[in-house]
C-alpha positions as CSV (number, residue, x, y, z in Angstrom):
1,M,106.1,118.5,73.8
2,P,105.4,115.9,71.0
3,R,105.9,112.2,72.0
4,E,106.8,109.5,68.9
5,V,105.9,106.0,69.3
6,T,106.2,103.3,66.3
7,D,103.5,100.5,65.7
8,A,104.1,96.9,64.6
9,D,103.5,98.0,61.1
10,G,106.4,100.5,61.2
11,I,104.4,103.7,61.1
12,R,105.6,106.3,63.5
13,W,103.2,108.2,65.2
14,T,103.8,111.8,66.5
15,C,101.4,112.9,69.4
16,A,100.9,116.2,70.9
17,Q,98.2,118.0,72.8
18,A,95.7,120.0,70.6
19,Y,95.6,123.8,71.0
20,A,94.6,125.6,67.8
21,G,90.8,126.1,67.4
22,L,89.9,124.7,70.7
23,S,89.2,127.8,72.5
24,E,89.3,131.6,72.4
25,Q,92.9,131.2,74.1
26,A,94.5,129.3,71.4
27,G,98.2,128.8,72.7
28,D,97.2,128.5,76.3
29,P,97.8,125.0,77.4
30,S,94.2,125.1,79.0
31,A,93.1,125.2,75.5
32,A,93.6,121.6,74.9
33,R,91.5,120.7,77.8
34,V,88.1,118.8,77.0
35,G,87.2,117.8,80.5
36,E,88.5,118.0,84.1
37,D,92.1,116.5,83.9
38,R,91.4,115.3,80.2
39,Y,93.0,116.8,77.1
40,E,92.6,116.4,73.4
41,V,95.7,114.8,71.9
42,V,96.4,114.4,68.1
43,C,98.4,111.7,66.7
44,T,99.8,112.2,63.4
45,P,101.3,109.1,61.3
46,S,104.3,109.0,59.3
47,G,102.4,107.7,56.4
48,G,99.7,105.4,55.3
49,A,97.2,106.2,58.2
50,Q,94.8,108.9,59.1
51,T,95.4,111.2,61.9
52,V,93.7,110.4,65.0
53,R,92.5,112.6,68.1
54,L,92.4,110.9,71.5
55,E,90.9,112.2,74.8
56,L,93.6,111.3,77.4
57,A,94.2,112.0,80.9
58,A,96.4,115.1,81.7
59,D,99.5,113.1,82.6
60,W,99.2,110.8,79.4
61,E,102.9,111.9,78.3
62,T,104.2,110.0,81.5
63,A,101.5,107.9,82.7
64,L,101.0,105.8,79.5
65,D,103.8,103.6,78.2
66,D,104.3,103.1,74.5
67,E,102.1,100.0,74.4
68,Q,99.3,101.7,76.1
69,L,99.5,104.8,73.6
70,L,99.7,102.4,70.6
71,G,96.6,100.7,72.2
72,K,94.6,103.9,72.2
73,I,95.9,104.9,68.8
74,N,94.8,101.4,67.4
75,A,91.2,101.6,69.1
76,A,90.7,105.1,67.7
77,T,91.7,104.0,64.1
78,N,89.5,100.9,64.3
79,D,86.7,103.2,65.5
80,A,87.1,105.4,62.5
81,R,86.7,102.6,60.2
């Protein structure tokens, strides 16, 4: 299930676990797994920024509050520059 957060610049990020192309079992929830209890999450902006990929713990949807998730997105966008 996608999760939406909005950053200080008003960009709305929609984040969801990645599935397609990650394994032969695309569509299987395990396809997003990149390590033990780690998943690839794709965050897509509403505009003006580039999509980022994050590697997060399996419980990222509930364990990370909005500020923590935005911090990871910000770190990934800064790394991409």
